[in-house]
C-alpha positions as CSV (number, residue, x, y, z in Angstrom):
1,M,-0.1,0.0,-0.1
2,Y,2.5,2.5,1.0
3,E,5.5,3.3,-1.4
4,R,9.0,4.1,-0.1
5,P,10.6,4.8,2.1
6,T,9.2,1.9,4.2
7,L,8.9,2.2,7.9
8,N,11.9,0.0,8.3
9,E,14.0,2.2,6.1
10,V,12.7,5.1,8.0
11,L,13.7,3.7,11.4
12,Q,17.1,2.5,9.9
13,A,18.0,6.0,8.4
14,V,17.2,7.8,11.8
15,Q,19.3,5.3,13.5
16,S,22.1,5.7,11.1
17,Y,21.9,9.4,11.5
18,L,22.0,9.2,15.2
19,E,24.9,6.8,15.1
20,S,27.0,8.4,12.6
21,Q,26.4,12.3,13.2
22,I,24.6,12.9,16.5
23,A,26.3,10.2,19.0
24,P,30.1,11.2,18.0
25,A,29.1,15.0,18.4
26,V,27.5,14.9,21.8
27,K,30.1,12.3,23.4
28,E,31.7,14.8,25.6
29,D,28.2,15.5,26.9
30,S,27.7,12.4,29.1
31,K,23.9,13.2,29.7
32,L,23.2,14.0,26.0
33,Y,25.3,11.0,25.0
34,F,23.4,8.5,27.2
35,H,19.9,9.9,25.9
36,T,21.2,9.4,22.4
37,L,22.0,5.9,23.1
38,V,18.5,5.4,24.6
39,A,17.0,6.9,21.6
40,L,18.9,4.4,19.4
41,N,18.0,1.5,21.4
42,L,14.3,2.6,21.2
43,L,14.7,2.6,17.5
44,K,16.2,-0.7,17.5
45,I,13.4,-2.1,19.3
46,A,10.8,-0.4,17.2
47,E,12.4,-2.0,14.0
48,R,12.4,-5.5,15.7
49,E,8.7,-5.0,16.7
50,V,7.8,-4.0,13.2
51,D,9.6,-7.1,11.8
52,M,8.3,-9.6,14.5
53,A,5.1,-8.5,15.6
54,G,2.9,-10.2,13.1
55,K,4.6,-13.5,13.5
56,H,4.7,-13.3,17.2
57,E,1.1,-12.4,17.6
58,R,-0.1,-15.2,15.4
59,A,2.1,-17.6,17.3
60,E,0.5,-16.5,20.6
61,W,-3.1,-16.9,19.4
62,D,-2.1,-20.2,18.0
63,R,-0.8,-21.2,21.6
64,L,-3.7,-19.7,23.2
65,N,-5.9,-21.9,21.1
66,G,-4.0,-25.0,22.2
67,L,-4.0,-24.0,25.8
68,Q,-7.6,-22.8,26.0
69,G,-8.9,-25.8,23.7
70,V,-10.3,-24.0,21.1
71,D,-9.8,-23.4,17.3
72,I,-10.5,-19.8,17.0
73,A,-9.2,-18.1,13.6
74,A,-6.8,-15.2,14.1
75,P,-8.3,-11.9,12.9
76,D,-6.6,-10.7,9.5
77,N,-6.7,-7.2,10.7
78,P,-3.8,-6.5,13.1
79,T,-5.7,-3.9,15.1
80,E,-8.3,-6.8,15.9
81,L,-5.6,-9.4,16.4
82,K,-4.1,-7.2,19.2
83,G,-7.5,-6.5,20.9
84,G,-8.4,-10.2,20.6
85,L,-5.0,-11.1,22.3
86,T,-5.6,-8.5,25.0
87,R,-9.2,-10.0,25.5
88,R,-8.0,-13.7,25.5
89,N,-4.8,-12.9,27.9
90,H,-7.4,-11.3,30.3
91,L,-9.6,-14.4,30.3
92,L,-6.5,-16.5,30.6
93,A,-5.4,-14.4,33.7
94,Q,-8.9,-15.1,35.1
95,A,-8.6,-18.8,34.5
96,I,-5.3,-18.8,36.3
97,R,-6.7,-17.0,39.3
98,M,-9.6,-19.6,39.4
99,G,-7.0,-22.6,39.5
100,E,-8.0,-23.8,36.3
101,Y,-4.2,-24.6,35.3
102,D,-3.2,-26.1,38.7
103,D,-3.1,-29.7,37.4
104,A,0.0,-31.1,36.1
105,T,-0.8,-31.3,32.2
106,P,-2.6,-27.7,32.1
107,H,0.2,-26.2,34.3
108,A,2.9,-27.8,31.8
109,L,1.0,-26.2,28.8
110,L,0.7,-22.8,30.6
111,L,4.4,-22.7,31.4
112,A,5.4,-23.6,27.8
113,H,3.1,-20.6,26.7
114,L,4.4,-18.3,29.3
115,I,8.2,-19.1,28.3
116,A,7.5,-18.8,24.6
117,T,5.8,-15.4,25.3
118,A,8.6,-14.1,27.4
119,R,11.1,-15.2,24.9
120,E,9.4,-13.6,21.8
121,Q,9.1,-10.5,24.3
122,L,13.0,-10.5,24.6
123,E,13.4,-11.1,21.0
124,V,12.0,-7.5,20.6
125,A,13.1,-5.6,23.7
126,N,16.5,-7.0,24.1
127,P,17.6,-10.2,22.1
128,R,21.1,-10.1,23.9
129,Y,19.4,-11.8,26.8
130,L,18.8,-14.7,24.9
131,Q,22.3,-15.2,23.6
132,N,23.9,-18.3,24.8
133,E,20.9,-19.0,26.7
134,S,19.7,-22.6,27.2
135,P,16.0,-22.7,27.8
136,P,15.0,-23.8,31.1
137,N,14.1,-27.4,31.7
138,L,11.0,-26.7,33.7
139,L,8.4,-29.0,31.8
């Protein structure tokens, strides 16, 4: 639908400008340099989110289907998908509070879902936390 530049290209251009022009120019001002590094990190997070959000949201939807024993088709509209995930996660939280996942099998499925969700969040927020990491053997 949109022509160029793509959102990723915009994010990369701003990131490149900050890295090559701004960061070196403000290096002597520690506060300004720190804030520049924070801005760069936020751009990297935004870029990863743009790249991965759709895949992660659909994977979460599918995991929730398995966890909740349903086969609900994921909405095609990204806004509806996000809203649906919010509602389904709210229902999941209620079910957890009511003890529906206290038995061994549902507990293992829930734990697998939560670990996968946390890993996906880290892939976007800070993938370095996942480097050289072996998944916990909790199941």
